[in-house]
BADOPA-639479 format. One record per residue (C-alpha): residue number from 1; y, z, x. Coordinates in nm, 3 decimals, m for minus. Layout:
REM BADOPA-639479
<drenvo pos="NUM" Y="Y" Z="Z" X="X"/>
...
REM end
This chain:
REM BADOPA-639479
<drenvo pos="1" Y="m3.310" Z="11.483" X="m1.891"/>
<drenvo pos="2" Y="m3.057" Z="11.625" X="m2.137"/>
<drenvo pos="3" Y="m2.854" Z="11.763" X="m1.847"/>
<drenvo pos="4" Y="m2.911" Z="11.504" X="m1.576"/>
<drenvo pos="5" Y="m2.946" Z="11.156" X="m1.731"/>
<drenvo pos="6" Y="m2.664" Z="10.929" X="m1.615"/>
<drenvo pos="7" Y="m2.528" Z="10.727" X="m1.904"/>
<drenvo pos="8" Y="m2.294" Z="10.429" X="m1.897"/>
<drenvo pos="9" Y="m2.006" Z="10.344" X="m2.128"/>
<drenvo pos="10" Y="m2.207" Z="10.049" X="m2.260"/>
<drenvo pos="11" Y="m2.514" Z="10.256" X="m2.356"/>
<drenvo pos="12" Y="m2.619" Z="10.272" X="m2.722"/>
<drenvo pos="13" Y="m2.860" Z="10.520" X="m2.878"/>
<drenvo pos="14" Y="m3.038" Z="10.481" X="m3.210"/>
<drenvo pos="15" Y="m3.074" Z="10.842" X="m3.314"/>
<drenvo pos="16" Y="m3.265" Z="10.963" X="m3.619"/>
<drenvo pos="17" Y="m3.468" Z="11.248" X="m3.752"/>
<drenvo pos="18" Y="m3.823" Z="11.115" X="m3.738"/>
<drenvo pos="19" Y="m3.941" Z="10.879" X="m4.013"/>
<drenvo pos="20" Y="m3.593" Z="10.768" X="m4.114"/>
<drenvo pos="21" Y="m3.609" Z="10.398" X="m4.029"/>
<drenvo pos="22" Y="m3.606" Z="10.434" X="m3.651"/>
<drenvo pos="23" Y="m3.843" Z="10.146" X="m3.582"/>
<drenvo pos="24" Y="m3.658" Z="9.935" X="m3.836"/>
<drenvo pos="25" Y="m3.329" Z="9.993" X="m3.656"/>
<drenvo pos="26" Y="m3.492" Z="9.922" X="m3.318"/>
<drenvo pos="27" Y="m3.620" Z="9.591" X="m3.454"/>
<drenvo pos="28" Y="m3.278" Z="9.503" X="m3.598"/>
<drenvo pos="29" Y="m3.110" Z="9.567" X="m3.262"/>
<drenvo pos="30" Y="m3.382" Z="9.370" X="m3.082"/>
<drenvo pos="31" Y="m3.326" Z="9.073" X="m3.312"/>
<drenvo pos="32" Y="m2.947" Z="9.090" X="m3.288"/>
<drenvo pos="33" Y="m2.976" Z="9.080" X="m2.910"/>
<drenvo pos="34" Y="m3.181" Z="8.759" X="m2.939"/>
<drenvo pos="35" Y="m2.986" Z="8.560" X="m3.193"/>
<drenvo pos="36" Y="m3.203" Z="8.680" X="m3.480"/>
<drenvo pos="37" Y="m3.533" Z="8.594" X="m3.312"/>
<drenvo pos="38" Y="m3.794" Z="8.830" X="m3.168"/>
<drenvo pos="39" Y="m3.769" Z="8.701" X="m2.814"/>
<drenvo pos="40" Y="m4.006" Z="8.807" X="m2.538"/>
<drenvo pos="41" Y="m3.971" Z="9.182" X="m2.591"/>
<drenvo pos="42" Y="m4.117" Z="9.415" X="m2.849"/>
<drenvo pos="43" Y="m3.880" Z="9.659" X="m3.018"/>
<drenvo pos="44" Y="m4.006" Z="9.932" X="m2.783"/>
<drenvo pos="45" Y="m3.933" Z="9.720" X="m2.477"/>
<drenvo pos="46" Y="m3.585" Z="9.628" X="m2.599"/>
<drenvo pos="47" Y="m3.503" Z="9.978" X="m2.726"/>
<drenvo pos="48" Y="m3.727" Z="10.229" X="m2.543"/>
<drenvo pos="49" Y="m3.755" Z="10.591" X="m2.648"/>
<drenvo pos="50" Y="m3.582" Z="10.751" X="m2.352"/>
<drenvo pos="51" Y="m3.726" Z="11.101" X="m2.385"/>
<drenvo pos="52" Y="m4.080" Z="10.962" X="m2.403"/>
<drenvo pos="53" Y="m4.057" Z="10.919" X="m2.027"/>
<drenvo pos="54" Y="m4.063" Z="11.297" X="m1.998"/>
<drenvo pos="55" Y="m4.364" Z="11.324" X="m2.231"/>
<drenvo pos="56" Y="m4.740" Z="11.275" X="m2.176"/>
<drenvo pos="57" Y="m4.834" Z="10.926" X="m2.057"/>
<drenvo pos="58" Y="m4.983" Z="10.813" X="m2.387"/>
<drenvo pos="59" Y="m4.649" Z="10.852" X="m2.563"/>
<drenvo pos="60" Y="m4.456" Z="10.683" X="m2.283"/>
<drenvo pos="61" Y="m4.694" Z="10.386" X="m2.281"/>
<drenvo pos="62" Y="m4.644" Z="10.337" X="m2.653"/>
<drenvo pos="63" Y="m4.275" Z="10.417" X="m2.693"/>
<drenvo pos="64" Y="m4.124" Z="10.305" X="m2.359"/>
<drenvo pos="65" Y="m4.378" Z="10.044" X="m2.246"/>
<drenvo pos="66" Y="m4.345" Z="9.943" X="m1.883"/>
<drenvo pos="67" Y="m4.054" Z="10.176" X="m1.810"/>
<drenvo pos="68" Y="m3.993" Z="10.450" X="m1.558"/>
<drenvo pos="69" Y="m3.674" Z="10.647" X="m1.507"/>
<drenvo pos="70" Y="m3.613" Z="10.430" X="m1.201"/>
<drenvo pos="71" Y="m3.643" Z="10.106" X="m1.397"/>
<drenvo pos="72" Y="m3.423" Z="10.250" X="m1.673"/>
<drenvo pos="73" Y="m3.160" Z="10.317" X="m1.409"/>
<drenvo pos="74" Y="m3.188" Z="9.955" X="m1.290"/>
<drenvo pos="75" Y="m3.151" Z="9.801" X="m1.639"/>
<drenvo pos="76" Y="m2.867" Z="9.559" X="m1.695"/>
<drenvo pos="77" Y="m2.592" Z="9.643" X="m1.944"/>
<drenvo pos="78" Y="m2.592" Z="9.701" X="m2.229"/>
<drenvo pos="79" Y="m2.884" Z="9.943" X="m2.250"/>
<drenvo pos="80" Y="m3.029" Z="10.046" X="m2.585"/>
<drenvo pos="81" Y="m3.232" Z="10.362" X="m2.637"/>
<drenvo pos="82" Y="m3.417" Z="10.535" X="m2.915"/>
<drenvo pos="83" Y="m3.382" Z="10.910" X="m2.955"/>
<drenvo pos="84" Y="m3.468" Z="11.181" X="m3.207"/>
<drenvo pos="85" Y="m3.236" Z="11.431" X="m3.039"/>
<drenvo pos="86" Y="m3.010" Z="11.670" X="m3.221"/>
<drenvo pos="87" Y="m2.640" Z="11.623" X="m3.157"/>
<drenvo pos="88" Y="m2.644" Z="11.884" X="m2.880"/>
<drenvo pos="89" Y="m2.960" Z="11.755" X="m2.713"/>
<drenvo pos="90" Y="m2.880" Z="11.385" X="m2.680"/>
<drenvo pos="91" Y="m2.895" Z="11.286" X="m2.308"/>
<drenvo pos="92" Y="m2.541" Z="11.148" X="m2.329"/>
<drenvo pos="93" Y="m2.441" Z="11.218" X="m1.971"/>
<drenvo pos="94" Y="m2.072" Z="11.201" X="m1.887"/>
<drenvo pos="95" Y="m1.986" Z="10.846" X="m1.996"/>
<drenvo pos="96" Y="m1.723" Z="10.868" X="m2.273"/>
<drenvo pos="97" Y="m1.809" Z="10.529" X="m2.422"/>
<drenvo pos="98" Y="m2.168" Z="10.601" X="m2.527"/>
<drenvo pos="99" Y="m2.234" Z="10.487" X="m2.885"/>
<drenvo pos="100" Y="m2.483" Z="10.625" X="m3.135"/>
<drenvo pos="101" Y="m2.628" Z="10.465" X="m3.447"/>
<drenvo pos="102" Y="m2.725" Z="10.770" X="m3.653"/>
<drenvo pos="103" Y="m2.955" Z="10.708" X="m3.948"/>
<drenvo pos="104" Y="m3.073" Z="10.963" X="m4.206"/>
<drenvo pos="105" Y="m3.320" Z="10.942" X="m4.493"/>
<drenvo pos="106" Y="m3.350" Z="11.164" X="m4.799"/>
<drenvo pos="107" Y="m3.563" Z="11.463" X="m4.697"/>
<drenvo pos="108" Y="m3.826" Z="11.436" X="m4.967"/>
<drenvo pos="109" Y="m3.931" Z="11.087" X="m4.863"/>
<drenvo pos="110" Y="m3.891" Z="11.196" X="m4.501"/>
<drenvo pos="111" Y="m4.138" Z="11.483" X="m4.533"/>
<drenvo pos="112" Y="m4.397" Z="11.263" X="m4.709"/>
<drenvo pos="113" Y="m4.370" Z="11.000" X="m4.437"/>
<drenvo pos="114" Y="m4.384" Z="11.267" X="m4.167"/>
<drenvo pos="115" Y="m4.694" Z="11.418" X="m4.329"/>
<drenvo pos="116" Y="m4.873" Z="11.083" X="m4.293"/>
<drenvo pos="117" Y="m4.733" Z="11.044" X="m3.941"/>
<drenvo pos="118" Y="m4.867" Z="11.382" X="m3.831"/>
<drenvo pos="119" Y="m5.202" Z="11.304" X="m3.993"/>
<drenvo pos="120" Y="m5.235" Z="10.961" X="m3.828"/>
<drenvo pos="121" Y="m5.107" Z="11.002" X="m3.472"/>
<drenvo pos="122" Y="m5.356" Z="11.135" X="m3.216"/>
<drenvo pos="123" Y="m5.100" Z="11.359" X="m3.046"/>
<drenvo pos="124" Y="m5.062" Z="11.561" X="m3.368"/>
<drenvo pos="125" Y="m5.404" Z="11.549" X="m3.530"/>
<drenvo pos="126" Y="m5.279" Z="11.735" X="m3.837"/>
<drenvo pos="127" Y="m5.571" Z="11.814" X="m4.071"/>
<drenvo pos="128" Y="m5.398" Z="12.029" X="m4.330"/>
<drenvo pos="129" Y="m5.279" Z="11.942" X="m4.679"/>
<drenvo pos="130" Y="m4.935" Z="11.837" X="m4.800"/>
<drenvo pos="131" Y="m4.853" Z="12.180" X="m4.944"/>
<drenvo pos="132" Y="m4.895" Z="12.342" X="m4.604"/>
<drenvo pos="133" Y="m4.701" Z="12.066" X="m4.431"/>
<drenvo pos="134" Y="m4.413" Z="12.105" X="m4.676"/>
<drenvo pos="135" Y="m4.385" Z="12.472" X="m4.578"/>
<drenvo pos="136" Y="m4.381" Z="12.372" X="m4.210"/>
<drenvo pos="137" Y="m4.104" Z="12.121" X="m4.278"/>
<drenvo pos="138" Y="m3.885" Z="12.358" X="m4.480"/>
<drenvo pos="139" Y="m3.920" Z="12.628" X="m4.215"/>
<drenvo pos="140" Y="m3.778" Z="12.386" X="m3.956"/>
<drenvo pos="141" Y="m4.101" Z="12.378" X="m3.757"/>
<drenvo pos="142" Y="m4.206" Z="12.015" X="m3.802"/>
<drenvo pos="143" Y="m4.203" Z="11.771" X="m3.509"/>
<drenvo pos="144" Y="m3.827" Z="11.718" X="m3.509"/>
<drenvo pos="145" Y="m3.719" Z="12.070" X="m3.601"/>
<drenvo pos="146" Y="m3.480" Z="12.130" X="m3.889"/>
<drenvo pos="147" Y="m3.394" Z="11.817" X="m4.088"/>
<drenvo pos="148" Y="m3.085" Z="11.992" X="m4.220"/>
<drenvo pos="149" Y="m2.944" Z="12.080" X="m3.878"/>
<drenvo pos="150" Y="m3.017" Z="11.734" X="m3.740"/>
<drenvo pos="151" Y="m2.860" Z="11.541" X="m4.026"/>
<drenvo pos="152" Y="m2.559" Z="11.764" X="m4.088"/>
<drenvo pos="153" Y="m2.459" Z="11.766" X="m3.721"/>
<drenvo pos="154" Y="m2.486" Z="11.390" X="m3.675"/>
<drenvo pos="155" Y="m2.296" Z="11.327" X="m3.998"/>
<drenvo pos="156" Y="m2.018" Z="11.557" X="m3.880"/>
<drenvo pos="157" Y="m2.010" Z="11.373" X="m3.546"/>
<drenvo pos="158" Y="m1.971" Z="11.040" X="m3.724"/>
<drenvo pos="159" Y="m1.676" Z="11.170" X="m3.921"/>
<drenvo pos="160" Y="m1.514" Z="11.315" X="m3.610"/>
<drenvo pos="161" Y="m1.565" Z="11.002" X="m3.397"/>
<drenvo pos="162" Y="m1.649" Z="10.694" X="m3.608"/>
<drenvo pos="163" Y="m1.572" Z="10.459" X="m3.317"/>
<drenvo pos="164" Y="m1.869" Z="10.602" X="m3.127"/>
<drenvo pos="165" Y="m2.104" Z="10.726" X="m3.400"/>
<drenvo pos="166" Y="m2.206" Z="10.491" X="m3.680"/>
<drenvo pos="167" Y="m2.353" Z="10.673" X="m3.981"/>
<drenvo pos="168" Y="m2.608" Z="10.491" X="m4.196"/>
<drenvo pos="169" Y="m2.861" Z="10.605" X="m4.451"/>
<drenvo pos="170" Y="m3.206" Z="10.455" X="m4.486"/>
<drenvo pos="171" Y="m3.155" Z="10.412" X="m4.860"/>
<drenvo pos="172" Y="m2.828" Z="10.223" X="m4.816"/>
<drenvo pos="173" Y="m2.997" Z="9.998" X="m4.561"/>
<drenvo pos="174" Y="m3.262" Z="9.914" X="m4.820"/>
<drenvo pos="175" Y="m3.001" Z="9.854" X="m5.091"/>
<drenvo pos="176" Y="m2.793" Z="9.626" X="m4.866"/>
<drenvo pos="177" Y="m3.009" Z="9.500" X="m4.582"/>
<drenvo pos="178" Y="m2.773" Z="9.219" X="m4.480"/>
<drenvo pos="179" Y="m2.463" Z="9.436" X="m4.506"/>
<drenvo pos="180" Y="m2.623" Z="9.705" X="m4.290"/>
<drenvo pos="181" Y="m2.724" Z="9.451" X="m4.026"/>
<drenvo pos="182" Y="m2.367" Z="9.320" X="m4.022"/>
<drenvo pos="183" Y="m2.234" Z="9.677" X="m3.979"/>
<drenvo pos="184" Y="m2.465" Z="9.735" X="m3.684"/>
<drenvo pos="185" Y="m2.363" Z="9.403" X="m3.527"/>
<drenvo pos="186" Y="m1.994" Z="9.486" X="m3.566"/>
<drenvo pos="187" Y="m2.045" Z="9.836" X="m3.424"/>
<drenvo pos="188" Y="m2.217" Z="9.685" X="m3.121"/>
<drenvo pos="189" Y="m1.934" Z="9.437" X="m3.075"/>
<drenvo pos="190" Y="m2.162" Z="9.137" X="m3.127"/>
<drenvo pos="191" Y="m2.026" Z="8.805" X="m3.253"/>
<drenvo pos="192" Y="m1.996" Z="8.780" X="m3.630"/>
<drenvo pos="193" Y="m2.242" Z="8.499" X="m3.689"/>
<drenvo pos="194" Y="m2.380" Z="8.475" X="m4.040"/>
<drenvo pos="195" Y="m2.688" Z="8.281" X="m3.934"/>
<drenvo pos="196" Y="m2.782" Z="8.552" X="m3.683"/>
<drenvo pos="197" Y="m2.750" Z="8.818" X="m3.952"/>
<drenvo pos="198" Y="m2.961" Z="8.608" X="m4.191"/>
<drenvo pos="199" Y="m3.234" Z="8.555" X="m3.930"/>
<drenvo pos="200" Y="m3.226" Z="8.923" X="m3.837"/>
<drenvo pos="201" Y="m3.270" Z="9.022" X="m4.201"/>
<drenvo pos="202" Y="m3.562" Z="8.782" X="m4.243"/>
<drenvo pos="203" Y="m3.736" Z="8.913" X="m3.932"/>
<drenvo pos="204" Y="m3.680" Z="9.280" X="m4.009"/>
<drenvo pos="205" Y="m3.833" Z="9.308" X="m4.355"/>
<drenvo pos="206" Y="m4.127" Z="9.544" X="m4.390"/>
<drenvo pos="207" Y="m4.361" Z="9.250" X="m4.455"/>
<drenvo pos="208" Y="m4.246" Z="9.052" X="m4.151"/>
<drenvo pos="209" Y="m4.262" Z="9.358" X="m3.924"/>
<drenvo pos="210" Y="m4.610" Z="9.457" X="m4.039"/>
<drenvo pos="211" Y="m4.732" Z="9.108" X="m3.951"/>
<drenvo pos="212" Y="m4.557" Z="9.102" X="m3.611"/>
<drenvo pos="213" Y="m4.744" Z="9.267" X="m3.323"/>
<drenvo pos="214" Y="m4.416" Z="9.312" X="m3.135"/>
<drenvo pos="215" Y="m4.276" Z="9.510" X="m3.428"/>
<drenvo pos="216" Y="m4.583" Z="9.708" X="m3.532"/>
<drenvo pos="217" Y="m4.780" Z="9.942" X="m3.304"/>
<drenvo pos="218" Y="m5.039" Z="10.019" X="m3.573"/>
<drenvo pos="219" Y="m5.172" Z="10.374" X="m3.639"/>
<drenvo pos="220" Y="m5.007" Z="10.371" X="m3.983"/>
<drenvo pos="221" Y="m4.668" Z="10.360" X="m3.807"/>
<drenvo pos="222" Y="m4.522" Z="10.117" X="m4.060"/>
<drenvo pos="223" Y="m4.687" Z="10.260" X="m4.368"/>
<drenvo pos="224" Y="m4.490" Z="10.181" X="m4.681"/>
<drenvo pos="225" Y="m4.117" Z="10.245" X="m4.670"/>
<drenvo pos="226" Y="m3.908" Z="10.245" X="m4.984"/>
<drenvo pos="227" Y="m3.725" Z="10.510" X="m5.183"/>
<drenvo pos="228" Y="m3.869" Z="10.767" X="m5.422"/>
<drenvo pos="229" Y="m4.233" Z="10.769" X="m5.312"/>
<drenvo pos="230" Y="m4.211" Z="11.148" X="m5.280"/>
<drenvo pos="231" Y="m4.275" Z="11.175" X="m5.654"/>
<drenvo pos="232" Y="m4.642" Z="11.094" X="m5.593"/>
<drenvo pos="233" Y="m4.679" Z="11.403" X="m5.372"/>
<drenvo pos="234" Y="m4.449" Z="11.680" X="m5.495"/>
<drenvo pos="235" Y="m4.551" Z="11.904" X="m5.782"/>
<drenvo pos="236" Y="m4.275" Z="12.013" X="m6.020"/>
<drenvo pos="237" Y="m4.280" Z="12.359" X="m5.864"/>
<drenvo pos="238" Y="m4.257" Z="12.219" X="m5.512"/>
<drenvo pos="239" Y="m3.973" Z="11.988" X="m5.612"/>
<drenvo pos="240" Y="m3.774" Z="12.269" X="m5.771"/>
<drenvo pos="241" Y="m3.823" Z="12.491" X="m5.465"/>
<drenvo pos="242" Y="m3.720" Z="12.210" X="m5.234"/>
<drenvo pos="243" Y="m3.411" Z="12.137" X="m5.444"/>
<drenvo pos="244" Y="m3.301" Z="12.500" X="m5.423"/>
<drenvo pos="245" Y="m3.329" Z="12.502" X="m5.044"/>
<drenvo pos="246" Y="m3.157" Z="12.163" X="m5.024"/>
<drenvo pos="247" Y="m2.864" Z="12.276" X="m5.241"/>
<drenvo pos="248" Y="m2.813" Z="12.585" X="m5.026"/>
<drenvo pos="249" Y="m2.836" Z="12.404" X="m4.693"/>
<drenvo pos="250" Y="m2.620" Z="12.107" X="m4.793"/>
<drenvo pos="251" Y="m2.340" Z="12.295" X="m4.968"/>
<drenvo pos="252" Y="m2.002" Z="12.197" X="m4.829"/>
<drenvo pos="253" Y="m2.133" Z="11.921" X="m4.602"/>
<drenvo pos="254" Y="m2.000" Z="11.631" X="m4.809"/>
<drenvo pos="255" Y="m2.341" Z="11.468" X="m4.791"/>
<drenvo pos="256" Y="m2.543" Z="11.325" X="m5.079"/>
<drenvo pos="257" Y="m2.866" Z="11.126" X="m5.065"/>
<drenvo pos="258" Y="m3.035" Z="10.875" X="m5.290"/>
<drenvo pos="259" Y="m3.374" Z="11.014" X="m5.396"/>
<drenvo pos="260" Y="m3.471" Z="10.708" X="m5.598"/>
<drenvo pos="261" Y="m3.473" Z="10.625" X="m5.970"/>
<drenvo pos="262" Y="m3.104" Z="10.698" X="m6.004"/>
<drenvo pos="263" Y="m3.124" Z="11.053" X="m5.860"/>
<drenvo pos="264" Y="m2.846" Z="11.130" X="m5.611"/>
<drenvo pos="265" Y="m2.779" Z="11.480" X="m5.482"/>
REM end
């Protein structure tokens, strides 16, 4: 699929490392496409996970419901897709106009959320403890590979081509929900309508999504959200080790993340 998928200039990908607000962004795009309302489609129907179609059926049914590669090819423009691909593995085809909304979340909250994800989803069935999972994550062997590689490459792509790659952070989206929705709308070339942004914000809060069957697939998928929850899981020793790895990997990237409670690094 990486090599053969045929993209169009109007295609848009939401691309994240897992557990970085992917579903949230899918819901925002779904709402923006429907004037701020849910409409007939769930977020997965409006913004299917493209690569799920090359995965076992259970994942495809959940993440690209009702789709086949043939029906994807027949979709009307614009098409919106979810992806967790690295910069080099995005099925971008040959269309020069493809746009990407790249979203990243601070890695400590990411690994905690991913730990719960791996423990809750049947395709993973993780039974180990957080300490073991943290080692898996730092070694680059979690579900989505290396967080550092994924985030650094997409950030660099956004700086090199801001017209086609919009960079957002999960924490900034929380701090300025309405402003982030407006940025996404502008990036997509949608009309600047304040009421649509306001409705989209109202229908994409954690509370509203948890109560909406078209925005919540269950299985602890929308667990908690927020910034700084990692403090309930990391020991001081684990935090210091993580910080040392983070400082080494992030040196010279120009990136800094909000880790909650006023901590930015």
